[in-house]
C-alpha positions as a printed NumPy array, in Angstrom:
array([[ 107.391, -147.26 ,  -22.107],
       [ 107.667, -147.515,  -25.609],
       [ 110.433, -145.137,  -25.566],
       [ 110.919, -144.486,  -29.385],
       [ 107.386, -144.787,  -31.21 ],
       [ 106.02 , -141.447,  -32.431],
       [ 103.804, -139.602,  -30.468],
       [ 100.302, -138.501,  -30.879],
       [  99.583, -141.317,  -33.355],
       [  95.514, -141.988,  -33.021],
       [  93.561, -144.983,  -34.05 ],
       [  89.693, -145.147,  -34.915],
       [  87.399, -146.961,  -32.224],
       [  84.075, -147.076,  -32.971],
       [  83.445, -143.945,  -30.296],
       [  85.874, -141.595,  -32.623],
       [  83.22 , -142.676,  -35.632],
       [  80.12 , -141.906,  -33.762],
       [  81.986, -138.675,  -33.003],
       [  82.655, -137.843,  -36.833],
       [  86.207, -138.792,  -36.739],
       [  86.541, -141.209,  -39.986],
       [  89.463, -141.309,  -41.697],
       [  92.95 , -141.922,  -39.787],
       [  94.543, -139.568,  -42.208],
       [  92.589, -137.421,  -40.352],
       [  93.414, -137.97 ,  -37.263],
       [  97.548, -138.227,  -37.457],
       [  99.348, -134.976,  -36.22 ],
       [ 101.638, -134.867,  -39.154],
       [ 105.489, -133.675,  -38.618],
       [ 104.828, -130.358,  -41.003],
       [ 101.646, -129.493,  -38.716],
       [ 104.124, -130.479,  -35.668],
       [ 106.954, -127.949,  -37.043],
       [ 104.357, -125.27 ,  -37.616],
       [ 102.536, -125.587,  -34.244],
       [ 106.448, -125.07 ,  -32.654],
       [ 107.119, -122.164,  -34.377],
       [ 103.834, -120.697,  -33.256],
       [ 104.334, -121.697,  -29.429],
       [ 107.928, -120.31 ,  -29.936],
       [ 106.711, -116.981,  -31.174],
       [ 104.012, -116.854,  -28.645],
       [ 106.399, -117.909,  -26.142],
       [ 108.756, -114.994,  -27.176],
       [ 112.295, -117.037,  -27.928],
       [ 113.051, -117.846,  -31.238],
       [ 112.722, -121.518,  -32.561],
       [ 116.607, -121.803,  -32.727],
       [ 117.004, -120.756,  -29.154],
       [ 114.119, -123.405,  -27.45 ],
       [ 115.52 , -126.325,  -29.992],
       [ 119.153, -125.627,  -28.579],
       [ 117.601, -126.188,  -25.043],
       [ 116.469, -129.232,  -26.356],
       [ 119.496, -130.691,  -27.654],
       [ 121.238, -129.429,  -24.674],
       [ 118.948, -132.087,  -22.439],
       [ 118.611, -134.544,  -25.166],
       [ 120.61 , -137.205,  -23.394],
       [ 119.131, -136.787,  -19.92 ],
       [ 115.717, -137.225,  -21.76 ],
       [ 116.867, -140.074,  -23.268],
       [ 117.673, -141.963,  -20.621],
       [ 114.116, -141.622,  -19.254],
       [ 113.155, -144.303,  -21.622],
       [ 114.017, -148.102,  -21.447],
       [ 115.212, -148.95 ,  -24.878],
       [ 112.751, -152.458,  -26.235],
       [ 115.534, -154.251,  -27.894],
       [ 113.124, -156.091,  -29.977],
       [ 112.121, -152.127,  -31.037],
       [ 111.553, -151.631,  -34.894],
       [ 113.075, -148.48 ,  -35.175],
       [ 116.134, -146.864,  -33.294],
       [ 115.81 , -143.378,  -34.071],
       [ 119.442, -141.528,  -33.972],
       [ 120.502, -138.471,  -31.536],
       [ 119.258, -135.609,  -34.141],
       [ 115.6  , -137.632,  -34.82 ],
       [ 115.012, -138.195,  -31.092],
       [ 115.97 , -134.555,  -30.528],
       [ 113.783, -133.327,  -32.978],
       [ 111.286, -135.361,  -32.134],
       [ 111.382, -134.496,  -28.142],
       [ 111.62 , -130.544,  -29.331],
       [ 108.326, -131.127,  -31.587],
       [ 106.159, -133.035,  -29.316],
       [ 106.835, -130.79 ,  -26.25 ],
       [ 106.169, -127.75 ,  -28.393],
       [ 103.151, -129.585,  -29.462],
       [ 101.864, -130.314,  -26.301],
       [ 102.159, -126.966,  -24.42 ],
       [ 100.964, -125.242,  -27.298],
       [  97.701, -127.946,  -27.288],
       [  97.515, -127.016,  -23.322],
       [  97.642, -123.492,  -23.825],
       [  95.331, -122.935,  -26.663],
       [  92.71 , -125.001,  -24.805],
       [  92.699, -122.776,  -22.022],
       [  92.996, -119.974,  -23.918],
       [  91.817, -120.22 ,  -27.805],
       [  91.59 , -123.607,  -29.549],
       [  91.054, -121.797,  -32.811],
       [  94.983, -120.759,  -32.898],
       [  95.732, -124.933,  -33.226],
       [  93.386, -124.902,  -36.079],
       [  91.811, -128.459,  -35.124],
       [  88.826, -130.092,  -35.724],
       [  86.531, -130.524,  -31.991],
       [  86.583, -134.631,  -32.435],
       [  90.468, -134.251,  -32.834],
       [  90.572, -132.08 ,  -29.785],
       [  89.012, -134.678,  -27.502],
       [  91.473, -137.162,  -29.11 ],
       [  94.588, -135.247,  -28.923],
       [  93.447, -134.845,  -25.539],
       [  92.772, -138.213,  -24.686],
       [  95.973, -139.024,  -25.871],
       [  98.076, -136.897,  -23.754],
       [  97.563, -139.153,  -20.706],
       [  98.65 , -142.521,  -22.285],
       [ 101.813, -143.978,  -20.903],
       [ 103.565, -144.778,  -23.586],
       [ 102.833, -140.867,  -25.032],
       [ 104.558, -139.269,  -22.262],
       [ 107.333, -136.997,  -22.821],
       [ 109.898, -136.416,  -19.721],
       [ 108.698, -133.777,  -17.959],
       [ 111.875, -132.18 ,  -18.024],
       [ 111.312, -131.728,  -21.436],
       [ 108.926, -129.854,  -20.623],
       [ 110.437, -127.606,  -18.286],
       [ 112.866, -126.67 ,  -21.038],
       [ 110.265, -125.175,  -23.132],
       [ 108.756, -123.583,  -19.87 ],
       [ 111.607, -122.306,  -18.822],
       [ 110.949, -118.451,  -20.191],
       [ 108.048, -117.957,  -18.059],
       [ 107.695, -118.221,  -14.298],
       [ 106.252, -121.471,  -13.008],
       [ 103.16 , -119.815,  -11.513],
       [ 102.057, -118.789,  -14.903],
       [ 102.132, -122.458,  -16.072],
       [ 100.823, -124.345,  -12.86 ],
       [  97.679, -121.962,  -13.705],
       [  97.426, -122.91 ,  -17.436],
       [  97.84 , -126.781,  -15.948],
       [  95.573, -126.035,  -14.044],
       [  92.872, -124.911,  -15.807],
       [  93.398, -127.594,  -18.187],
       [  93.155, -130.614,  -16.151],
       [  89.965, -128.543,  -14.524],
       [  88.507, -129.598,  -17.889],
       [  89.584, -132.572,  -17.2  ],
       [  88.856, -133.87 ,  -13.44 ],
       [  87.428, -132.078,  -10.596],
       [  90.764, -130.629,   -8.589],
       [  90.929, -127.098,   -7.026],
       [  93.654, -125.196,   -8.261],
       [  95.231, -124.647,   -5.06 ],
       [  96.285, -128.655,   -5.55 ],
       [  98.424, -127.563,   -8.67 ],
       [  99.926, -124.388,   -7.317],
       [ 101.45 , -126.323,   -4.724],
       [ 103.026, -128.967,   -6.967],
       [ 106.501, -128.904,   -7.758],
       [ 107.633, -129.182,  -11.221],
       [ 111.187, -130.588,  -10.431],
       [ 109.702, -133.794,   -8.711],
       [ 107.167, -134.66 ,  -11.864],
       [ 108.284, -137.367,  -13.849],
       [ 105.619, -136.624,  -16.582],
       [ 102.227, -135.254,  -17.244],
       [ 100.206, -138.503,  -16.136],
       [ 102.32 , -138.895,  -13.124],
       [ 101.644, -134.968,  -12.175],
       [  97.972, -135.892,  -12.676],
       [  98.484, -139.259,  -10.323],
       [ 100.213, -136.471,   -7.926],
       [  97.507, -134.546,   -7.827],
       [  94.689, -136.947,   -7.04 ],
       [  96.452, -139.231,   -4.234],
       [  96.735, -138.04 ,   -1.022],
       [ 101.226, -138.373,    0.07 ],
       [ 101.692, -141.561,    1.892],
       [  97.688, -142.017,    2.513],
       [  98.364, -145.964,    1.94 ],
       [ 102.241, -145.965,    3.506],
       [ 100.907, -147.451,    6.393],
       [  97.431, -148.758,    8.197],
       [  95.664, -146.577,   10.692],
       [  92.863, -149.461,   11.806],
       [  93.964, -152.2  ,    9.82 ],
       [  91.234, -155.002,   10.541],
       [  89.734, -153.492,   13.258],
       [  86.481, -154.711,   13.915],
       [  86.784, -157.504,   11.119],
       [  88.402, -157.977,    7.612],
       [  87.675, -155.366,    4.945],
       [  88.119, -157.798,    2.223],
       [  84.982, -159.583,    3.383],
       [  82.682, -156.55 ,    3.476],
       [  78.856, -157.636,    2.71 ],
       [  77.173, -154.649,    1.102],
       [  76.883, -154.59 ,   -2.25 ],
       [  76.121, -151.323,   -4.157],
       [  75.186, -147.728,   -3.187],
       [  71.619, -148.343,   -3.369],
       [  72.068, -151.029,   -1.208],
       [  74.043, -148.6  ,    1.269],
       [  71.007, -146.049,    0.853],
       [  68.337, -148.619,    1.997],
       [  70.457, -149.117,    4.74 ],
       [  70.04 , -145.573,    6.025],
       [  73.585, -144.838,    4.565],
       [  73.589, -141.481,    2.337],
       [  76.258, -139.845,    0.051],
       [  77.692, -136.524,   -0.608],
       [  80.49 , -135.246,   -2.101],
       [  83.925, -134.988,   -0.15 ],
       [  85.54 , -130.849,    0.421],
       [  88.698, -132.723,   -0.84 ],
       [  88.893, -133.795,   -4.828],
       [  91.718, -136.572,   -4.041],
       [  90.892, -140.255,   -4.55 ],
       [  92.243, -140.747,   -1.068],
       [  89.508, -138.15 ,    0.05 ],
       [  86.98 , -140.871,    1.366],
       [  85.15 , -140.515,    4.476],
       [  82.402, -141.88 ,    6.635],
       [  80.295, -140.907,    9.264],
       [  77.58 , -143.036,   11.303],
       [  75.153, -141.765,   13.54 ],
       [  72.28 , -143.466,   15.828],
       [  70.357, -144.102,   12.808],
       [  72.132, -142.677,    9.297],
       [  75.315, -142.745,    8.345],
       [  76.878, -140.27 ,    5.556],
       [  79.78 , -141.813,    2.998],
       [  81.691, -138.76 ,    1.444],
       [  83.208, -139.337,   -2.174],
       [  85.302, -137.433,   -3.8  ],
       [  83.201, -135.754,   -7.293],
       [  84.775, -136.83 ,  -10.664],
       [  83.98 , -135.779,  -14.468],
       [  83.473, -138.92 ,  -16.558],
       [  83.935, -138.093,  -20.211],
       [  85.115, -140.106,  -23.326],
       [  88.945, -139.394,  -21.697],
       [  88.306, -140.651,  -18.007],
       [  88.467, -144.507,  -18.926],
       [  92.239, -144.276,  -21.161],
       [  93.541, -141.816,  -18.393],
       [  92.64 , -143.638,  -15.574],
       [  93.721, -147.239,  -16.952],
       [  96.545, -145.54 ,  -18.099],
       [  97.576, -144.655,  -14.477],
       [  97.324, -147.943,  -13.32 ],
       [  99.808, -149.168,  -15.377],
       [ 101.912, -146.195,  -14.437],
       [ 101.426, -147.712,  -10.837],
       [ 102.532, -150.861,  -11.967],
       [ 105.627, -150.061,  -13.547],
       [ 109.148, -150.526,  -12.029],
       [ 109.718, -147.045,  -11.199],
       [ 105.902, -146.083,  -10.687],
       [ 104.315, -144.942,   -7.445],
       [ 103.819, -148.658,   -6.485],
       [ 100.875, -147.803,   -4.066],
       [  98.171, -148.816,   -6.272],
       [  95.756, -145.999,   -5.071],
       [  94.435, -145.252,   -8.762],
       [  93.341, -149.216,   -8.965],
       [  91.903, -149.626,   -5.523],
       [  90.028, -146.382,   -6.279],
       [  88.42 , -147.985,   -9.357],
       [  87.725, -150.996,   -7.429],
       [  85.869, -149.436,   -4.593],
       [  83.605, -147.318,   -6.976],
       [  83.163, -150.668,   -8.504],
       [  81.902, -152.181,   -5.51 ],
       [  79.312, -149.023,   -5.158],
       [  78.344, -149.659,   -8.822],
       [  76.279, -152.004,  -10.168],
       [  73.644, -150.227,  -12.813],
       [  71.761, -147.137,  -13.618],
       [  70.056, -146.645,  -10.183],
       [  73.751, -146.963,   -8.492],
       [  75.035, -143.877,  -10.931],
       [  71.713, -141.876,  -10.753],
       [  72.051, -141.849,   -6.895],
       [  75.814, -140.873,   -6.784],
       [  75.279, -138.49 ,   -9.779],
       [  72.092, -136.777,   -8.128],
       [  74.2  , -136.51 ,   -4.991],
       [  77.117, -134.443,   -7.613],
       [  79.922, -137.213,   -7.02 ],
       [  79.535, -138.348,  -10.349],
       [  79.405, -135.807,  -13.201],
       [  78.726, -137.831,  -16.092],
       [  79.169, -136.339,  -19.579],
       [  78.842, -139.732,  -21.478],
       [  75.154, -139.238,  -21.94 ],
       [  73.465, -142.303,  -20.448],
       [  74.065, -143.735,  -16.643],
       [  74.644, -146.952,  -18.155],
       [  77.2  , -146.021,  -19.55 ],
       [  79.329, -144.703,  -16.668],
       [  78.036, -148.078,  -14.611],
       [  79.657, -150.299,  -17.722],
       [  82.759, -147.897,  -17.603],
       [  83.523, -148.779,  -14.067],
       [  82.742, -152.372,  -13.853],
       [  84.308, -152.628,  -17.33 ],
       [  87.708, -151.071,  -15.659],
       [  87.692, -153.043,  -12.396],
       [  87.988, -156.504,  -14.426],
       [  90.883, -158.206,  -13.238],
       [  92.233, -155.355,  -11.012],
       [  93.897, -156.382,   -7.329],
       [  93.348, -153.41 ,   -5.226],
       [  95.666, -152.568,   -2.684],
       [  94.6  , -154.752,    0.229],
       [  94.454, -151.645,    2.905],
       [  93.049, -148.652,    0.708],
       [  89.669, -147.56 ,    2.091],
       [  89.991, -150.428,    5.421],
       [  88.998, -147.827,    7.603],
       [  85.994, -146.791,    5.749],
       [  84.971, -150.097,    4.784],
       [  85.138, -151.388,    8.101],
       [  82.853, -148.681,    9.083],
       [  80.528, -149.289,    6.719],
       [  80.043, -153.098,    7.42 ],
       [  79.366, -151.726,   10.945],
       [  76.634, -149.764,    9.873],
       [  74.993, -152.424,    7.323],
       [  74.885, -155.005,    9.796],
       [  73.56 , -153.103,   12.953],
       [  69.963, -154.221,   12.691],
       [  68.658, -151.027,   14.802],
       [  69.878, -149.089,   12.207],
       [  68.678, -150.679,    9.076],
       [  65.439, -151.399,   10.682],
       [  65.244, -147.594,   11.256],
       [  65.778, -146.523,    7.778],
       [  63.41 , -149.069,    6.45 ],
       [  60.602, -147.887,    8.494],
       [  61.524, -144.636,    7.557],
       [  62.25 , -145.566,    3.566],
       [  58.702, -147.417,    3.983],
       [  56.716, -144.396,    5.844],
       [  58.294, -141.124,    4.875],
       [  60.071, -141.41 ,    1.44 ],
       [  57.109, -141.255,   -0.793],
       [  55.565, -137.96 ,   -1.081],
       [  52.025, -139.068,   -0.873],
       [  52.953, -140.728,    2.388],
       [  54.774, -137.404,    3.558],
       [  51.295, -135.782,    2.55 ],
       [  48.929, -137.909,    4.163],
       [  50.687, -137.322,    7.458],
       [  50.718, -133.874,    6.942],
       [  46.977, -134.16 ,    6.32 ],
       [  46.208, -136.122,    9.596],
       [  48.109, -133.95 ,   12.007],
       [  46.176, -130.934,   10.449],
       [  43.138, -132.455,   10.827],
       [  44.157, -133.492,   14.338],
       [  45.038, -129.536,   14.974],
       [  42.04 , -128.535,   13.643],
       [  39.962, -130.673,   16.329],
       [  41.661, -129.616,   18.841],
       [  41.154, -125.961,   18.367],
       [  37.295, -126.794,   17.476],
       [  37.004, -128.581,   20.852],
       [  38.534, -125.808,   22.879],
       [  36.289, -123.23 ,   20.746],
       [  32.901, -125.168,   21.976],
       [  33.833, -126.491,   25.346],
       [  36.572, -124.166,   26.622],
       [  36.179, -122.176,   29.892],
       [  35.702, -118.464,   31.06 ],
       [  35.675, -116.399,   34.381],
       [  32.865, -113.963,   34.348],
       [  31.284, -111.961,   37.449],
       [  27.511, -113.042,   38.146],
       [  25.67 , -109.952,   40.442],
       [  22.85 , -111.343,   43.024],
       [  20.957, -109.614,   44.964],
       [  19.759, -111.517,   48.132],
       [  16.777, -110.164,   50.641],
       [  17.571, -111.405,   53.757],
       [  15.714, -110.136,   57.107],
       [  14.496, -106.735,   55.517],
       [  18.391, -106.263,   54.71 ],
       [  19.662, -106.14 ,   51.136],
       [  22.976, -107.829,   50.225],
       [  24.548, -107.668,   47.102],
       [  26.874, -110.497,   46.291],
       [  29.448, -111.035,   43.028],
       [  30.084, -114.619,   42.688],
       [  32.237, -116.281,   40.225],
       [  30.503, -118.698,   38.29 ],
       [  31.832, -121.037,   35.547],
       [  29.434, -120.749,   32.134],
       [  29.903, -122.362,   29.059],
       [  31.606, -119.614,   26.521]])
């Protein structure tokens, strides 16, 4: 982490220019503005500005130890400047999150700047030690902040509120680490369950969602929202791959790539779960057809606009990434076995050829209706009905009355 760089300093890119942010001076959150927001936070929190500052001053040394100092750093802040930076930035982050959830007008920031601040909150180099935020949040119950963070993260990802209510703030390193914890099932990749059973998962032959669909594999959203909530089930002729829903917007790429960087840090998680998720999604997405298939099933929530942008996003992120070799191993092997099963693939192709298009279904329905009409007409014309036929026979002067059961056309 870049310990002593100023937090919340923005750089212009093409995307920002397209969205109306055209001046670097417009994007900088000035120190004066931060002080005003810190006072606003203290007022909303029901505490004095000086009291909050003294709380951060008391833990400033511990906060500084959370950073790895770079000997080549151009600026080394003294204790007072460092404490002020932690205090102002911490208040700004918490007030931004609270206003994002309740009323953004209080911050008096342009909408495009809000998107940039949200994006930069997830940059690894901008992370504040969570112990700083924890001290600033200490006047309210953890439940309040858990609900606030939960609502905020729901605007970034697709996460159930219950997952955040179970999180332990004392174990959070920073906000990026908190999101990583929410997105990953703990110990999901710590031990392989069916590692390399039935073949190597590294050599799977399917290439994209549309190829899997052609082989009779359908897609659907999993009930869980963690990146480890990936399941595959197969029947005699079809399969269902369940994937966690994810919202895709302008903050998705930097957030995911910064979690990839976090996983590679010496003190990071080290499980490469997010890295493996990106690579797995890249294996399913080649072009717009794949994105359209996953989007139509509620897996990809596209807020970027065009499906091609989503395809490019995953393809670009996966460049030069190396996943955990056991990640999704069981799912990959089951997909491969289904994909190589000739009977299942033939049934899927037949169903796709003869039953997939609406006019073919209508044609077959018309044939069925015509056949039923012919059968009903035949029964009406040549069906049988039992009727009594009275007859009188005279034999040797005696008259006999008989009732024969005669079968006559109806």
